C-alpha positions in Angstrom: 167.1 5.5 -118.2 168.6 4.9 -114.6 172.0 5.7 -113.7 174.2 3.3 -111.6 175.9 4.6 -108.7 179.7 3.6 -108.9 181.1 1.6 -106.1 184.2 1.9 -104.2 187.1 0.4 -101.9 186.3 3.6 -100.1 182.4 4.0 -100.9 182.2 1.0 -99.5 184.1 1.2 -96.1 182.6 4.1 -95.5 179.1 2.2 -95.8 179.7 -0.2 -93.7 181.8 1.9 -90.4 178.0 3.7 -90.7 176.2 0.5 -90.1 178.7 -1.1 -87.4 178.9 2.9 -85.9 174.8 2.9 -86.1 174.9 -0.9 -84.8 177.1 -0.3 -81.7 174.9 3.0 -81.1 171.6 0.6 -80.6 173.9 -1.4 -79.0 174.7 1.6 -76.2 171.7 3.1 -75.9 170.2 -0.3 -74.6 172.9 -0.7 -72.5 172.4 3.3 -70.7 168.8 1.9 -70.6 169.7 -0.8 -68.0 172.1 0.5 -66.4 169.3 3.8 -65.8 166.7 1.7 -65.6 164.9 4.9 -67.6 163.5 4.7 -71.0 164.0 8.2 -70.6 167.5 10.1 -70.4 166.8 13.4 -72.5 163.8 14.9 -74.2 165.0 13.6 -78.0 164.6 10.2 -76.8 160.7 10.6 -77.0 159.5 14.2 -76.9 155.6 13.3 -76.9 156.7 10.6 -73.8 158.8 13.1 -72.2 155.8 16.1 -71.9 153.0 14.0 -70.6 155.7 12.4 -67.7 156.8 16.4 -66.9 152.6 16.4 -66.2 152.1 13.3 -64.2 155.1 14.4 -62.4 153.5 17.3 -61.7 150.2 15.3 -60.4 152.9 13.0 -58.6 154.0 16.4 -56.6 150.5 17.9 -56.2 149.0 14.4 -55.1 151.6 13.9 -52.4 151.2 17.5 -51.1 147.1 16.4 -50.7 148.6 13.5 -48.8 150.5 15.3 -46.9 147.9 17.8 -46.1 145.5 15.1 -44.4 147.8 13.3 -42.5 148.5 17.0 -41.1 144.5 17.5 -41.0 144.1 13.9 -38.9 146.5 14.8 -36.3 145.1 18.5 -35.9 140.8 16.5 -35.8 142.4 13.3 -34.3 143.4 15.4 -31.3 140.6 17.6 -31.1 138.5 14.4 -30.7 140.5 12.7 -27.8 140.3 16.4 -25.8 136.1 16.9 -26.5 135.9 13.4 -25.4 137.6 13.6 -22.7 135.7 16.4 -21.9 132.6 14.9 -22.4 133.3 12.9 -19.3 134.0 15.0 -17.0 130.6 16.7 -17.6 129.2 13.4 -16.8 130.9 13.0 -13.6 130.0 17.0 -13.1 126.2 16.2 -14.0 126.0 13.3 -11.0 128.1 15.8 -8.7 125.7 18.3 -9.0 122.3 16.1 -8.7 124.0 14.4 -5.3 124.4 18.7 -4.1 120.9 18.8 -4.9 120.5 16.1 -1.4 119.0 18.7 1.1 120.5 16.1 3.9 124.0 16.9 3.2 126.0 18.5 5.5 128.5 21.3 4.8 131.4 19.0 5.0 130.2 17.1 2.2 129.3 20.0 0.0 132.5 21.5 0.0 133.9 18.1 -0.8 131.8 18.1 -3.6 132.8 21.5 -4.3 136.2 20.8 -4.7 135.9 17.5 -6.9 134.1 19.7 -8.9 136.9 22.8 -8.9 138.9 19.8 -10.0 137.3 18.5 -12.6 137.4 21.6 -13.9 140.9 22.7 -13.8 141.0 19.3 -15.9 139.0 20.8 -18.3 140.7 24.1 -18.9 144.0 22.0 -19.3 142.0 20.0 -21.6 140.5 23.1 -23.5 144.3 24.2 -23.4 144.6 21.1 -25.7 148.0 21.3 -28.2 149.4 19.8 -31.8 152.6 20.8 -33.0 153.0 23.6 -30.3 149.5 24.7 -31.1 146.0 25.0 -28.8 143.6 23.7 -31.0 140.5 25.9 -29.1 142.4 29.3 -30.0 141.7 29.0 -33.8 145.0 31.4 -35.4 146.4 32.5 -32.3 150.1 33.2 -31.9 149.2 32.7 -28.0 150.7 29.1 -26.3 146.9 28.9 -24.7 143.5 29.2 -25.6 142.3 29.4 -22.4 144.2 31.7 -19.5 142.8 32.1 -15.6 143.1 35.0 -13.0 145.1 33.7 -10.5 143.2 36.0 -8.3 139.7 35.8 -9.0 140.0 32.8 -11.1 138.1 33.8 -13.7 138.5 31.9 -17.1 139.3 34.0 -20.1 138.8 33.1 -24.4 142.6 34.7 -25.1 142.1 32.8 -28.5 139.7 33.5 -32.2 137.1 32.5 -34.0 138.9 32.4 -37.5 139.3 29.2 -39.2 142.1 27.0 -39.8 142.0 24.9 -42.9 143.8 21.9 -45.5 143.6 21.5 -49.0 142.5 17.8 -49.2 142.1 17.4 -53.1 141.6 19.3 -55.9 139.3 22.3 -54.8 138.8 20.3 -51.5 139.4 22.5 -48.1 138.5 21.4 -45.0 138.4 23.1 -41.5 141.0 21.2 -39.4 140.1 23.0 -35.7 137.8 23.9 -33.5 137.3 26.9 -31.6 136.9 27.2 -28.3 133.5 29.2 -28.0 131.9 26.6 -30.1 132.7 23.5 -27.9 132.9 25.0 -24.5 130.4 28.4 -25.3 130.2 31.9 -26.1 132.3 33.8 -22.9 130.4 36.0 -20.6 126.7 33.9 -21.3 125.4 31.9 -18.4 125.8 28.3 -20.9 129.5 28.6 -21.1 130.9 25.1 -19.7 133.6 27.4 -17.4 131.1 29.9 -16.1 128.3 27.1 -15.3 131.0 25.5 -13.1 131.9 28.5 -11.1 128.1 28.7 -10.6 127.6 24.9 -10.0 131.0 25.3 -7.5 129.6 27.9 -5.5 126.1 27.3 -5.1 127.2 23.7 -4.0 129.1 25.4 -1.0 126.0 27.5 -0.2 123.9 24.7 -0.4 121.2 26.7 -3.0 119.8 23.9 -4.6 116.8 26.0 -6.3 120.3 27.2 -8.2 121.8 24.0 -8.7 118.8 23.4 -10.5 118.7 25.8 -12.9 122.5 25.2 -13.3 121.9 21.6 -14.2 119.8 23.0 -17.4 122.8 24.7 -18.2 125.1 22.3 -17.8 123.4 20.3 -20.3 122.9 22.9 -22.7 127.0 23.6 -22.5 127.0 19.6 -22.2 124.7 19.7 -26.0 126.9 22.1 -27.5 129.8 20.3 -26.8 128.5 17.0 -28.3 127.4 19.0 -31.3 130.8 20.4 -31.5 132.3 17.0 -31.2 129.7 15.7 -34.0 131.1 17.8 -36.0 134.9 17.3 -35.6 133.9 13.5 -36.2 132.5 13.8 -39.7 135.7 16.4 -40.6 138.1 13.7 -39.4 135.9 11.1 -41.6 136.1 13.1 -44.5 139.6 14.1 -44.8 140.3 10.3 -43.7 138.4 9.3 -47.5 140.5 11.8 -49.2 143.3 11.0 -48.0 142.6 7.3 -48.9 141.2 9.0 -52.1 145.3 11.1 -53.0 146.9 7.7 -52.2 145.1 5.7 -54.4 145.5 8.0 -57.3 149.1 8.3 -56.5 149.9 4.7 -56.6 147.6 4.7 -60.6 149.7 8.2 -61.4 153.1 6.1 -60.5 151.8 3.1 -62.3 151.6 5.6 -65.4 154.7 7.3 -64.9 157.0 3.9 -64.4 155.1 3.1 -67.9 156.8 5.9 -69.4 159.9 6.2 -68.0 161.1 2.6 -65.9 162.6 0.3 -68.5 161.4 -3.3 -69.5 164.4 -5.1 -67.9 164.2 -8.7 -69.0 162.8 -7.1 -72.1 165.7 -4.6 -73.0 168.6 -7.4 -71.6 166.9 -9.5 -74.1 166.8 -6.7 -76.9 171.0 -6.0 -76.4 171.6 -9.9 -76.4 170.5 -9.9 -80.0 171.7 -6.5 -80.6 175.5 -8.1 -79.7 174.8 -10.4 -81.8 173.8 -8.8 -84.6 176.7 -6.5 -84.2 179.3 -9.6 -83.8 177.5 -10.9 -86.9 177.6 -7.9 -88.6 181.3 -7.2 -88.2 182.8 -10.7 -89.3 180.3 -10.0 -92.8 182.5 -6.3 -92.9 185.1 -8.0 -92.4 185.0 -10.5 -94.9 183.8 -8.0 -97.7 186.6 -5.1 -97.5 189.3 -7.3 -97.2 190.0 -8.2 -100.6 191.7 -5.4 -102.4 193.7 -4.7 -105.6 197.1 -5.3 -103.7 195.8 -9.3 -103.0 194.7 -9.6 -106.7 198.3 -8.0 -107.9 200.2 -10.9 -105.5 
């Protein structure tokens, strides 16, 4: 047996007003989405969407940091590449001068001129070895000092003041790349006969002394030092290419994640505007229908 519920004016009014309130609430939600441009304004709007959004936002921040690290690494490695490239050109010039100095027909004045040019190029190379990026010497390892190499004002001896500690940047998930190279790795171990600055000092002295036999040995040492520098330049170039690829990968991934985040968070404006218009039309129709339903009363019939 079914018991029918009793319908009264109060219940009809309450039900009608409740329906109008829900319709008005849906319209207000659409208006809020259009105004903010976001589908999610609070976690209760979509609990699963909120969790996904938070995860994607964390991934966006991590990817942005990878991109920033890559930019920093490219700055370091690009500076090193330029310095080593210039240094290589200077070494080629010194080699030409050394070969020219082996000519026994050179007089003391010519030899002094050649030695002077070698000394000037040496000073230039020391400056290149002290190249900085962001106020840090790129060949000094993690030294807190302002220069990787220093020159004794009395003896002219060049000393390596840095260290061989490595500086790395995280440019991707579980991907770290070294962004510097120490002075000894590029210019030779201090105190050895094949260290670039030691070789240049010997060449200058031998040119002045007219020591052609010594120049032949120094020429071989110079080639060894140049080979080490070119090897360092090749290594830096390979690392530069890797960081550049990782940066491109990070930028591509950031674009993909940002697109996914937009799909979850951002409102489709044309669709939302159309739904709002439909909702407004529906609300106006509901108002008109409700006015007709709840308008008659016992008083109306007693008149």
